[in-house]
Legacy VTK file of the C-alpha trace (Angstrom):
# vtk DataFile Version 3.0
C-alpha trace
ASCII
DATASET POLYDATA
POINTS 424 float
67.774 100.728 100.187
64.251 100.781 101.135
63.368 101.970 104.521
61.398 98.712 105.675
59.670 97.521 108.805
61.159 94.201 108.067
64.227 95.103 109.534
65.733 92.085 111.755
66.059 93.638 115.462
69.731 94.047 116.080
69.027 92.553 119.667
67.895 89.195 118.008
71.523 89.141 115.718
73.289 89.281 119.262
71.325 86.621 121.211
70.121 83.016 120.847
72.226 80.158 119.026
74.211 82.639 116.609
74.872 84.896 119.267
76.290 82.221 121.412
77.994 80.742 118.702
79.873 84.020 117.842
80.920 83.867 121.832
81.998 80.303 121.752
83.878 80.721 118.463
85.665 83.855 119.807
86.843 81.733 122.805
87.974 78.946 120.796
89.891 81.440 118.260
91.756 82.666 121.272
92.849 79.208 122.308
93.956 78.775 118.780
95.714 81.744 118.372
99.442 80.522 119.664
98.816 77.530 117.507
97.796 79.322 114.395
100.860 81.522 114.635
103.129 78.192 114.833
101.317 77.060 111.809
101.640 80.000 109.893
105.209 80.294 110.127
105.489 76.369 109.340
103.686 76.849 106.172
104.959 79.936 104.957
101.823 81.487 104.596
101.840 84.948 102.812
101.426 87.814 105.076
97.589 88.431 104.956
96.356 91.088 107.368
94.666 93.875 105.935
96.533 97.161 106.410
95.264 100.379 104.615
96.348 103.791 105.290
93.605 106.153 107.398
92.129 109.505 106.232
94.420 112.392 106.251
94.829 113.686 109.954
93.515 110.639 111.402
95.161 107.805 113.351
94.471 103.952 112.620
93.577 101.388 115.289
97.060 100.255 115.332
98.492 104.215 115.989
99.358 104.129 112.282
99.074 108.097 111.066
98.018 109.027 107.473
100.475 109.710 104.703
99.621 113.119 103.274
98.880 113.537 99.718
102.151 114.434 98.013
101.995 118.221 96.643
103.484 117.089 93.298
102.134 113.313 92.316
104.565 111.122 90.375
104.410 111.216 87.028
102.513 108.584 84.660
105.128 106.144 83.550
105.480 102.649 81.587
104.606 99.921 84.125
107.940 98.135 85.581
108.413 94.249 85.469
106.252 92.653 88.419
107.629 91.766 91.494
106.718 88.538 93.171
106.726 88.427 97.025
109.905 86.778 98.537
107.391 84.160 100.370
105.796 83.309 97.221
108.318 83.410 94.484
107.544 82.845 90.655
107.805 79.595 88.743
106.586 78.381 85.478
104.983 75.369 87.080
103.039 77.421 89.956
101.813 79.862 87.138
100.580 76.887 85.318
99.063 75.400 88.548
97.242 78.641 89.303
95.979 78.852 86.008
94.324 75.532 85.951
93.227 76.707 89.832
91.699 79.889 88.333
89.544 78.020 86.096
88.342 75.380 88.283
84.877 75.212 89.697
85.290 72.528 92.130
86.995 75.375 94.321
83.591 76.560 94.911
81.186 75.106 97.621
78.420 73.421 95.019
80.995 73.333 92.345
79.669 75.970 89.942
81.896 79.035 89.963
85.664 79.788 89.447
87.463 82.770 89.472
86.912 82.683 85.861
83.023 83.018 86.500
83.681 86.572 87.752
86.936 87.736 86.132
86.080 86.270 82.605
89.224 85.870 80.405
87.240 85.306 77.142
86.638 89.004 76.603
89.559 90.648 77.774
88.007 92.120 80.639
88.728 90.052 83.366
85.957 91.539 85.110
82.445 90.476 84.773
80.233 93.194 82.981
77.370 93.294 85.467
76.936 96.314 87.622
77.058 94.014 90.632
78.822 91.117 90.467
76.574 87.943 90.809
77.377 85.469 93.627
76.897 82.225 95.053
73.745 80.290 94.059
70.947 81.986 95.951
72.600 84.979 96.843
73.940 88.057 94.879
77.508 89.977 95.449
77.422 93.737 96.750
80.364 95.293 94.191
81.288 95.374 90.920
84.034 93.064 89.998
87.443 94.452 89.786
89.610 93.290 86.847
92.653 91.141 87.285
94.515 92.785 85.112
97.775 94.820 86.745
96.153 93.803 90.036
99.643 92.177 91.430
100.808 95.927 91.395
98.376 96.957 93.953
99.590 96.806 97.847
95.942 97.100 98.845
93.168 94.936 97.029
89.547 95.223 97.076
87.518 98.395 97.011
87.771 98.854 100.281
91.143 97.768 100.984
90.478 94.870 103.155
92.951 92.596 101.420
96.640 93.077 101.416
97.491 90.846 98.955
96.234 88.587 95.886
96.582 85.803 98.295
94.028 86.776 100.871
91.752 88.229 97.908
91.631 84.638 96.696
91.076 83.512 100.297
88.024 85.906 100.184
86.866 85.333 96.901
86.984 81.293 97.460
85.716 81.232 100.731
83.454 84.413 101.118
79.553 83.367 101.664
78.355 85.332 98.775
81.336 84.456 96.555
82.738 80.847 96.425
81.224 79.943 99.788
84.015 77.079 99.739
85.346 75.405 103.064
89.423 75.037 103.034
89.087 71.810 104.407
86.710 70.435 101.978
88.762 71.887 98.913
91.813 70.239 100.247
90.086 66.995 100.086
88.653 67.639 96.718
92.192 68.455 95.432
93.660 65.290 97.193
91.365 63.194 94.865
92.705 64.442 91.493
95.616 62.848 90.831
96.699 65.332 87.847
96.747 67.988 90.986
98.460 65.724 93.336
101.469 65.663 90.675
101.514 69.277 89.993
101.500 70.347 93.635
104.385 67.923 94.281
106.185 69.450 91.523
105.789 72.953 92.478
105.800 72.404 96.366
107.563 69.277 97.089
104.618 67.909 99.207
102.444 64.900 98.964
99.210 66.663 100.215
97.833 69.713 98.411
96.913 72.391 101.091
94.435 75.826 100.697
97.296 78.069 101.373
99.356 76.555 98.550
96.483 76.720 96.121
96.038 80.516 97.153
99.809 81.211 96.526
99.356 79.386 93.144
96.162 81.252 91.921
97.736 84.672 93.084
101.028 84.005 91.081
99.075 83.284 87.978
97.166 86.483 88.575
100.376 88.496 88.969
101.331 87.466 85.248
98.130 89.157 83.887
99.498 92.665 83.080
98.966 95.299 80.334
100.462 94.506 76.983
101.468 96.897 73.922
99.902 100.127 75.420
99.905 102.873 72.944
100.279 105.514 75.656
103.442 103.740 77.003
104.885 103.718 73.491
104.249 107.439 73.364
106.005 108.048 76.608
108.911 105.902 75.422
109.268 108.408 72.304
106.610 107.364 69.416
104.984 110.705 68.875
102.662 109.061 66.479
101.717 106.306 69.010
98.459 108.235 69.962
96.393 110.879 68.416
96.334 114.393 68.674
93.066 114.295 70.478
94.817 111.932 72.962
97.459 113.904 73.835
95.199 116.924 74.423
93.342 114.592 76.898
96.468 113.819 78.377
97.665 117.299 78.994
93.939 118.103 80.392
94.661 114.843 82.568
97.665 116.071 84.105
96.539 119.366 83.962
93.435 121.573 84.260
91.378 118.258 85.169
93.811 117.464 87.595
93.038 113.714 87.540
96.591 112.677 87.994
96.165 113.936 91.769
94.826 110.198 92.486
95.440 108.611 88.992
99.170 108.734 88.918
102.590 106.679 88.495
103.126 103.728 86.510
99.886 101.958 87.791
97.836 105.240 86.941
96.593 104.982 90.656
97.638 106.332 94.065
96.651 102.876 95.665
94.827 104.887 97.952
91.718 105.866 99.014
89.042 108.663 98.406
85.602 109.998 98.989
83.890 111.067 95.538
80.129 110.631 96.373
79.483 108.269 93.691
75.753 107.774 93.497
73.792 104.972 95.303
73.225 101.817 93.346
69.441 101.330 92.629
69.564 97.554 93.349
69.914 97.949 96.863
66.538 99.869 96.817
64.563 97.688 94.363
65.888 94.103 95.310
65.440 92.019 98.394
68.326 89.720 97.274
70.419 92.532 97.247
69.385 93.989 100.316
70.080 90.560 101.990
73.658 90.751 100.930
73.901 94.251 101.987
72.800 93.830 105.460
75.028 90.436 106.005
77.899 92.726 105.167
77.167 95.343 107.520
76.717 92.552 110.099
79.846 90.465 109.061
82.150 93.385 108.959
81.161 94.383 112.539
79.208 97.795 112.437
77.344 99.474 114.952
73.780 98.652 115.937
72.885 101.982 114.939
74.659 101.729 111.526
73.181 98.218 110.897
69.726 99.278 111.254
70.188 102.596 109.149
72.835 101.817 106.571
71.707 102.786 102.988
75.438 103.010 101.205
78.478 100.978 101.249
80.849 102.632 103.772
84.101 101.214 101.568
87.358 101.851 103.795
85.448 102.641 106.959
84.873 99.037 107.396
88.318 98.500 107.839
89.694 101.209 109.748
86.346 101.925 111.624
87.594 105.955 111.399
84.649 108.130 110.765
86.472 110.341 108.271
87.101 107.178 106.049
83.206 106.563 105.512
82.468 106.245 101.573
86.186 106.055 100.845
87.102 103.514 98.108
90.352 102.182 96.573
91.765 104.201 93.648
91.497 101.854 90.539
94.156 101.700 87.742
92.893 103.252 84.528
95.085 100.931 82.597
92.712 98.753 80.165
89.801 100.411 81.574
88.147 100.820 78.273
87.361 96.727 78.546
85.825 96.928 81.993
82.487 98.606 81.950
80.702 99.382 84.048
82.800 101.572 86.282
82.979 102.458 90.260
82.631 100.357 93.147
79.023 99.771 92.322
79.021 99.749 88.581
76.612 102.716 88.667
78.163 104.369 85.371
77.973 102.311 82.209
80.460 104.409 80.160
83.809 106.377 80.559
81.724 109.400 79.237
79.584 109.151 82.255
82.544 108.868 84.616
84.394 111.950 83.198
80.873 114.157 83.283
80.619 112.992 87.031
83.995 114.396 87.536
83.629 117.357 85.633
80.847 118.144 88.068
83.121 117.985 91.084
81.786 114.505 92.150
78.846 113.902 94.109
77.440 115.626 97.190
78.494 113.499 100.231
79.976 114.760 103.679
84.044 114.485 103.698
84.538 114.506 99.866
87.957 114.788 99.007
88.684 118.379 98.943
90.752 117.944 95.412
87.603 117.100 93.754
86.135 120.497 92.411
83.935 121.169 89.183
86.281 121.281 86.467
83.943 123.363 83.480
85.385 121.249 80.627
83.635 121.556 77.407
82.179 118.893 75.752
85.294 118.730 73.432
87.656 118.811 76.340
85.870 115.639 78.017
85.859 113.909 74.872
89.475 114.323 74.531
89.903 112.882 78.102
87.974 109.993 76.985
90.218 109.332 73.975
93.309 109.590 76.326
91.958 107.112 78.481
91.301 104.691 75.527
94.903 105.117 74.672
95.785 103.368 77.954
94.347 100.127 76.714
96.882 97.669 75.108
96.328 94.349 73.509
93.296 92.481 74.856
94.302 89.404 77.227
92.429 86.598 75.750
92.875 83.250 77.393
91.084 79.642 76.670
90.121 77.960 79.778
92.681 74.664 80.170
91.895 71.209 80.302
91.380 70.122 83.897
92.673 66.775 85.713
89.507 64.727 86.697
88.741 63.214 90.164
89.889 59.601 90.841
88.614 57.806 93.805
91.010 56.907 96.623
92.139 53.064 96.198
90.679 51.770 99.914
91.772 48.182 99.393
94.781 48.768 101.730
93.166 50.307 104.368
90.206 47.887 104.421
93.165 45.056 104.656
94.726 46.919 107.595
91.676 46.978 109.417
91.193 43.085 109.062
LINES 1 425
424 0 1 2 3 4 5 6 7 8 9 10 11 12 13 14 15 16 17 18 19 20 21 22 23 24 25 26 27 28 29 30 31 32 33 34 35 36 37 38 39 40 41 42 43 44 45 46 47 48 49 50 51 52 53 54 55 56 57 58 59 60 61 62 63 64 65 66 67 68 69 70 71 72 73 74 75 76 77 78 79 80 81 82 83 84 85 86 87 88 89 90 91 92 93 94 95 96 97 98 99 100 101 102 103 104 105 106 107 108 109 110 111 112 113 114 115 116 117 118 119 120 121 122 123 124 125 126 127 128 129 130 131 132 133 134 135 136 137 138 139 140 141 142 143 144 145 146 147 148 149 150 151 152 153 154 155 156 157 158 159 160 161 162 163 164 165 166 167 168 169 170 171 172 173 174 175 176 177 178 179 180 181 182 183 184 185 186 187 188 189 190 191 192 193 194 195 196 197 198 199 200 201 202 203 204 205 206 207 208 209 210 211 212 213 214 215 216 217 218 219 220 221 222 223 224 225 226 227 228 229 230 231 232 233 234 235 236 237 238 239 240 241 242 243 244 245 246 247 248 249 250 251 252 253 254 255 256 257 258 259 260 261 262 263 264 265 266 267 268 269 270 271 272 273 274 275 276 277 278 279 280 281 282 283 284 285 286 287 288 289 290 291 292 293 294 295 296 297 298 299 300 301 302 303 304 305 306 307 308 309 310 311 312 313 314 315 316 317 318 319 320 321 322 323 324 325 326 327 328 329 330 331 332 333 334 335 336 337 338 339 340 341 342 343 344 345 346 347 348 349 350 351 352 353 354 355 356 357 358 359 360 361 362 363 364 365 366 367 368 369 370 371 372 373 374 375 376 377 378 379 380 381 382 383 384 385 386 387 388 389 390 391 392 393 394 395 396 397 398 399 400 401 402 403 404 405 406 407 408 409 410 411 412 413 414 415 416 417 418 419 420 421 422 423
């Protein structure tokens, strides 16, 4: 970001109407806490507290000690069946409801955006192809949109791990100021005036009035059904030696051997579901665009950084926003490499356009930043070896998951005649 003299002084952010509103809001939140706990239990809300693993050797705010990296990472394997949370079990009717909500723009503040806007299903990517995802009209987002494919296998969602579940992620996407910017109460009023949704919510949940929480649960259930299909490498692991090419096999051997990609990209998901500092280059948008800088500064403020960080930050701090542990600055969640050939550009800020660029970055040992993961070292791979790695990565791509938008139910005005008669 540019070093501008137009920075809003930190003191101005903590005083005046906004500062008073924050203090008043904090007091109100404390008064509402007990009632919120009761409401949570009554409505069976999925657990939504951010839970992340602190950096090695550190202790989180809750006293949790980091889990050390295993000496031998789990081998690559085919994906297992999806597990659905016990507090949000699977049903076909819930999936269908979630599918409709995924495409419904009425769950954004101005009615222009849906989940599908940033996670399009029409090209098989389930992630918009711009380096930085676009945001709510008049704003922009600040990170690359992650694909929905296989996201139900993660225990931590978002690049910084700030969401513990797909339910929580959907809450942030629909309600976030630079995303859907939707108020939950307004969303419920809209859903209540759509007779088709009233019937579906009644079928799924047995209630007469749709709630925000129920909508979150439905869309998360739908997203958990979006899983890689017919992956050549899985067929190879299952014994079909002809499922992938000889070059892909050579890339697999490099992946698990000399290149040591498996240190972070392992298991069935081909992700350790953890966080690493790799030194990804800064995104140019945050130096050249005032609109991007507005969002960047807003994110510093809303995530509770220090005054010094607010005034000087020029790069995304990643996991640090969640843990507030210094060693976590610049650490980001390890994405799955499944179906990655469909989801360019890459990294949390979309700074790399191709898999070839990603492989070249890691061949150089990543970036030059403090606290970089010590597992990242120059690989000294030849051009041919790098090409083999890319061929292997392409073998992790299954059939494109294409989905058309469903027909959505219409609004219908509430019949106020009975209410008017009761007032007479």
